[in-house]
C-alpha positions as CSV (number, residue, x, y, z in Angstrom):
1,M,74.1,-16.6,141.2
2,K,74.3,-19.6,139.4
3,R,72.7,-21.2,142.5
4,I,70.0,-19.0,142.8
5,V,69.3,-19.9,138.5
6,R,69.5,-23.4,139.3
7,L,66.9,-22.7,142.4
8,I,64.9,-20.9,139.5
9,A,65.0,-23.5,136.8
10,V,64.3,-26.5,139.3
11,V,61.0,-25.1,140.4
12,A,60.3,-24.1,137.0
13,A,60.8,-27.2,135.6
14,L,59.2,-29.0,138.4
15,V,55.8,-26.8,137.5
16,C,55.9,-27.8,134.0
17,L,56.6,-31.4,135.4
18,L,53.4,-31.3,137.5
19,T,51.3,-29.4,134.6
20,G,51.7,-32.0,132.6
21,S,53.9,-29.9,130.3
22,A,55.3,-31.6,127.4
23,C,58.0,-28.8,127.6
24,A,60.0,-29.5,130.9
25,E,62.3,-31.9,129.4
26,E,63.6,-29.8,126.4
27,W,63.5,-27.0,128.4
28,W,65.2,-28.3,131.1
29,K,68.5,-29.6,128.2
30,D,68.8,-26.4,126.9
31,Y,69.3,-24.6,130.2
32,Q,71.8,-26.9,131.5
33,D,74.9,-26.0,132.2
34,P,77.3,-28.5,131.8
35,D,80.4,-27.1,133.4
36,Y,78.3,-26.3,136.6
37,K,79.1,-28.3,139.4
38,A,76.0,-28.6,141.9
39,D,77.2,-27.9,145.6
40,I,73.7,-29.4,147.2
41,K,74.0,-29.4,150.7
42,T,72.7,-32.9,152.2
43,F,70.1,-33.5,155.0
44,T,68.8,-36.3,156.9
45,E,65.8,-34.3,158.4
46,R,63.9,-31.0,157.2
47,P,65.8,-28.2,159.9
48,G,63.6,-27.2,162.5
49,I,64.2,-23.9,165.2
50,K,65.9,-25.6,168.1
51,G,63.0,-25.3,171.1
52,S,60.3,-23.8,169.1
53,S,57.0,-26.2,168.7
54,A,54.0,-25.3,166.2
55,Y,51.5,-26.2,169.2
56,D,52.9,-23.0,170.7
57,I,51.4,-21.0,168.2
58,T,48.4,-23.5,167.3
59,V,47.3,-23.5,171.0
60,S,48.0,-20.2,171.8
61,L,45.3,-19.2,168.9
62,K,42.7,-22.5,170.5
63,N,43.0,-20.8,173.4
64,M,42.0,-16.8,171.9
65,G,39.2,-18.9,170.6
66,K,40.2,-19.2,166.8
67,N,39.1,-22.6,164.7
68,V,43.0,-24.4,164.3
69,P,42.7,-27.3,162.1
70,G,44.5,-30.6,162.6
71,R,47.6,-30.8,160.8
72,E,48.4,-32.6,157.9
73,S,51.9,-34.7,157.0
74,D,54.3,-35.2,154.6
75,S,57.3,-37.7,154.2
76,D,59.6,-35.1,156.5
77,G,57.1,-33.6,159.6
78,Y,53.8,-31.9,159.2
79,H,52.1,-28.5,158.0
80,W,48.6,-26.5,159.0
81,S,47.6,-23.7,156.8
82,F,44.6,-21.8,157.9
83,S,42.3,-18.2,158.2
84,F,40.8,-16.3,160.9
85,I,39.1,-13.1,161.3
86,D,40.5,-11.1,164.5
87,G,38.8,-7.7,164.7
88,G,38.2,-7.1,161.4
89,T,42.2,-7.6,160.2
90,D,42.0,-11.5,157.7
91,C,44.8,-13.6,159.4
92,Y,46.3,-16.3,157.8
93,V,48.7,-19.1,159.0
94,Y,51.1,-21.3,156.9
95,L,53.6,-23.7,159.6
96,V,55.6,-26.4,158.2
97,T,57.5,-28.5,160.4
98,N,59.9,-31.3,161.3
99,K,59.1,-34.5,163.1
100,K,59.8,-33.5,166.0
101,Y,57.2,-30.7,165.6
102,E,60.3,-27.9,165.1
103,I,59.0,-25.0,162.8
104,S,61.1,-24.9,159.5
105,Y,59.4,-22.6,157.7
106,A,56.4,-20.2,158.9
107,T,54.2,-17.5,157.0
108,F,52.1,-14.9,159.0
109,S,49.7,-12.5,156.8
110,M,47.1,-10.1,158.0
111,R,44.9,-7.5,155.3
112,G,43.3,-4.8,157.3
113,K,44.4,-2.7,160.2
114,N,47.2,-4.0,162.4
115,N,45.6,-6.0,165.0
116,G,49.4,-7.2,166.8
117,F,49.0,-10.6,165.2
118,L,52.7,-10.5,163.8
119,Y,53.9,-8.9,166.9
120,F,52.4,-12.0,168.1
121,A,53.6,-14.4,165.4
122,A,57.6,-13.3,166.2
123,T,57.4,-13.8,169.6
124,M,57.6,-17.7,169.3
125,P,59.5,-19.4,171.8
126,Y,62.6,-21.0,170.7
127,E,66.3,-22.5,172.3
128,G,68.2,-19.6,173.1
129,K,65.7,-16.5,172.7
130,K,66.7,-14.0,174.9
131,D,63.5,-11.0,174.4
132,N,61.2,-10.1,172.2
133,S,63.3,-8.3,170.0
134,A,62.1,-9.9,166.6
135,A,58.4,-8.3,167.6
136,E,59.2,-5.1,168.5
137,W,61.1,-4.8,164.7
138,V,57.7,-6.5,163.3
139,E,56.2,-3.5,164.7
140,K,58.8,-1.0,164.1
141,N,58.7,-1.8,160.8
142,M,54.8,-2.0,160.4
143,N,55.2,1.4,157.9
144,T,58.0,0.2,155.8
145,K,56.8,0.1,151.9
146,E,59.3,-3.1,150.6
147,E,60.5,-6.1,152.4
148,I,63.2,-5.7,155.2
149,T,65.1,-9.0,156.3
150,R,66.5,-10.3,160.3
151,Q,68.3,-12.8,161.1
152,D,68.4,-13.8,164.8
153,G,71.5,-17.3,164.2
154,D,69.2,-19.5,162.4
155,I,66.0,-18.1,162.1
156,I,65.7,-15.6,159.4
157,Y,62.9,-13.1,159.9
158,K,60.9,-11.5,156.6
159,L,58.8,-8.7,156.7
160,T,56.7,-8.0,153.3
161,P,54.0,-5.3,152.5
162,M,51.5,-6.1,150.4
163,P,51.2,-4.7,147.2
164,N,48.3,-2.3,148.4
165,G,49.5,-1.7,151.4
166,N,46.2,-2.8,153.1
167,G,48.5,-5.6,154.9
168,W,51.7,-7.7,155.8
169,T,53.7,-11.0,155.7
170,L,55.7,-12.1,158.2
171,D,57.7,-14.9,157.4
172,I,60.0,-16.9,159.6
173,E,62.3,-19.6,159.1
174,H,65.3,-21.7,159.5
175,A,68.5,-20.5,157.4
176,D,68.7,-23.9,156.1
177,Y,65.4,-24.6,155.0
178,P,66.0,-23.1,151.6
179,D,68.6,-25.3,151.4
180,Y,66.6,-28.4,152.2
181,L,64.1,-27.3,149.7
182,I,67.2,-27.4,147.1
183,Y,67.9,-31.0,148.5
184,S,64.5,-32.6,148.6
185,M,63.7,-31.5,145.5
186,S,67.2,-32.9,143.8
187,R,66.3,-36.5,145.6
188,Q,63.2,-36.7,143.9
């Protein structure tokens, strides 16, 4: 629990700092627990889902006629962010990878009728994948009214309905990605 509270505190402080707020330093001092010893996992690189590749997603979408822009780079890898309309359904993709283009975190959203986009996203290949059970899990749970998760080894799938009930978001991430975020914030 302390770890979650710490993460929230760090994110709030970063927001204050990035928006130029003078409250950040004082707020952070008031919030710190002097007895807390951070157990921050260290990383030599951004974790990635072994055997996955952003190009499996981006090239497949290009082959389906979707406009996929080039990648942006950051210090630990790459990211893509784009949207398109498919059969009247608004679709959105956000990919974060390590330097080997392995998926660290991905968000796929669709607003409108179910056009199979999230099923497609969950079929992403990776090392050790045996079947399409994650994609079948997504399809089976498209009527869910609350966020649900599934974990396959180091991969976490999170399916979330949109508040208005008119769409869904599927997040796919390496299980170590949240710890990596804490680590990367701690070294800044």
